N, C-alpha and C positions, 0 to 999 in steps of 0.2 A: 082066565088070568092074563093071557096074551093081549086080548082086546082091552082090558083095563089098563095094562101097561102102555099100550099105544095111545089110548085116550089121555092118560096122564102126561105123557111126553108131548103130545099135541097141545094140550092146555098150557103146559109150561113154556113151550116155544112161542105160542101165540101171545102169551102174557108178557114175554120179554120183548116182543116186537112193538108193543104199545109205546107211543111217544111219551117221554118223561116231561112233566111240566117244567118249563124253564125257570119260573119263579113260583114260590108258594109261601103263603103266610106262615111265619115262624121258622123259615129256613135259616140256617146259620150264615153269618157273614163270610166265614171261611169257604163254605160250599159255594156261595154266590160268586165269590172272587175266583174260585177255581173254574167255574162254568163260564164266567164272563171276564176273560183276561184283558179285554179292552176297556173295562170299567175304570173311570177316573173319579177321584174324590171331589165332590162338588160343594160340600159344606159340612161344617162341624158346629153343633149347637149343644153344648153340655154333654150329655151321654148319648146324643144322636149323631149318626154319621149318614150323609146322603151321597150316594154314588150315581154317576150319570153313565148310561150306556147308549151309544148312538145306534139307531135302527135305520140305516140308509141315509139318504140326504135330507129327508123331511121330518123324521120323527126321532124322538129319544125317550128313554125311560129313566125316571128318577126313583131309586130304591132307597128308602130310609130305614136304617137299622137303629134299634135301641137295645142296649146291653147285649149286642151281638146277635140279635134276632130281627128278622124282617118284620116291620110293623106297618109300612105304608108303601104302596107302589103306584106310580103315576106315569101315564104315557102322555107326552105332549108333542105338539107340532112346532118345528123350528120357525121362528119369526124371520121373515125375509129381511135382507139388509136395507132395503129402501122402505120408506114410509108410504102406506097406502094413501092415495088422494093427492100426492105430490109428484109432479113430474120434474125430472132433472134439467130439462131444457128451457123452462120458462123463467124469466126474471121475476123478482118479487112483486113488481108493479102489476103484472098480468095474472097473478094467482087468484083463483076464486076461493072464497072461504065458505 
């Protein structure tokens, strides 16, 4: 009996140490906002709301909710402020196309 109790307690403790998924399909909008206090509203489209959560300097997550449930999750990379292929120091006449 004592061994069974120790086994049960061990399993419960190890189960509670497992990482909880940050996002999961079907989670409620309220739970998402509690877990991600830095989330900002990025768009409204009918009954869909999209929130943006920054992940460091280069990445962000877009979470789309429909009727209060998570239906779409996208991770994107931030576009740099300068355009690729253009240098800021060359005049227009010296630019290669």
